C-alpha positions in Angstrom: 0.0 0.1 -0.1 2.6 1.9 1.2 4.3 1.3 -2.5 1.1 2.9 -3.9 1.3 6.2 -2.0 5.1 6.6 -3.3 4.1 5.8 -7.4 1.4 8.6 -7.3 4.0 10.9 -5.2 6.3 10.0 -7.8 3.9 11.1 -10.8 4.0 15.3 -9.8 7.7 15.4 -10.1 8.3 16.7 -13.7 11.1 16.8 -15.7 12.2 19.9 -16.5 12.0 18.8 -20.0 8.2 18.6 -19.7 7.4 22.2 -17.6 6.6 25.2 -20.6 8.8 27.4 -22.0 7.2 30.9 -22.3 7.6 33.4 -20.0 3.9 33.3 -20.0 3.8 29.9 -18.2 5.5 31.8 -15.9 3.4 34.5 -15.2 0.7 31.9 -15.0 1.6 29.4 -12.7 2.7 33.5 -10.1 -0.8 34.6 -10.7 -2.1 31.2 -9.4 0.6 30.5 -6.2 -0.2 34.7 -5.9 -4.1 33.9 -5.9 -3.5 31.2 -3.9 -2.0 32.7 -1.3 -4.1 35.7 -1.4 -6.8 32.5 -0.8 -5.0 31.2 2.3 -5.0 34.5 4.7 -8.5 35.5 3.9 -10.4 32.3 4.0 -10.2 31.7 7.8 -11.1 35.6 8.3 -14.5 35.2 6.4 -15.3 31.7 7.5 -14.9 33.5 11.7 -17.0 36.8 10.3 -20.0 34.6 8.7 -19.8 32.5 11.6 -19.8 35.3 14.5 -22.8 36.1 12.5 -25.4 33.3 12.3 -23.1 31.0 15.5 -23.4 28.6 12.9 -20.9 27.0 11.0 -23.0 25.8 7.8 -23.7 29.1 5.9 -19.8 29.6 5.8 -19.1 26.1 4.3 -22.0 27.2 2.4 -20.1 29.7 1.6 -17.3 28.2 0.4 -19.1 25.4 -1.3 -20.6 28.6 -3.6 -18.2 30.0 -5.0 -16.2 26.3 -5.7 -19.1 26.0 -8.4 -18.7 29.5 -9.4 -15.0 29.0 -10.0 -15.7 25.9 -12.0 -18.5 27.9 -14.3 -15.8 30.9 -15.5 -13.5 27.9 -16.0 -15.4 25.8 -18.1 -17.1 28.8 -19.5 -13.6 30.7 -19.9 -12.1 27.4 -22.2 -9.1 27.0 -23.0 -8.8 28.6 -25.9 -6.4 28.7 -28.9 -2.4 28.5 -29.0 0.1 30.0 -31.2 1.2 26.6 -31.2 -1.6 25.2 -32.9 -2.1 24.3 -36.1 -5.6 26.1 -38.2 -6.8 23.6 -40.8 -5.3 20.3 -39.0 -7.4 17.3 -38.5 
């Protein structure tokens, strides 16, 4: 069982050749990292504020779930979009 978890963890280690080489990829990773850090800082405060206002943790968790679903809808709506290296007109 332990070997299975080690194999999964090894899949997270990506060789340097497989990482994107463009500066835009670095900016995208930095943006995702910054937003994650901001959410990690603000979420406990918002959760506490909602809990203090309602005397229950249920509305705070509903808020978190709603925001996660909204984020998923935005990701699906935006889609991948065309890339510069995509071949136009190729099957």
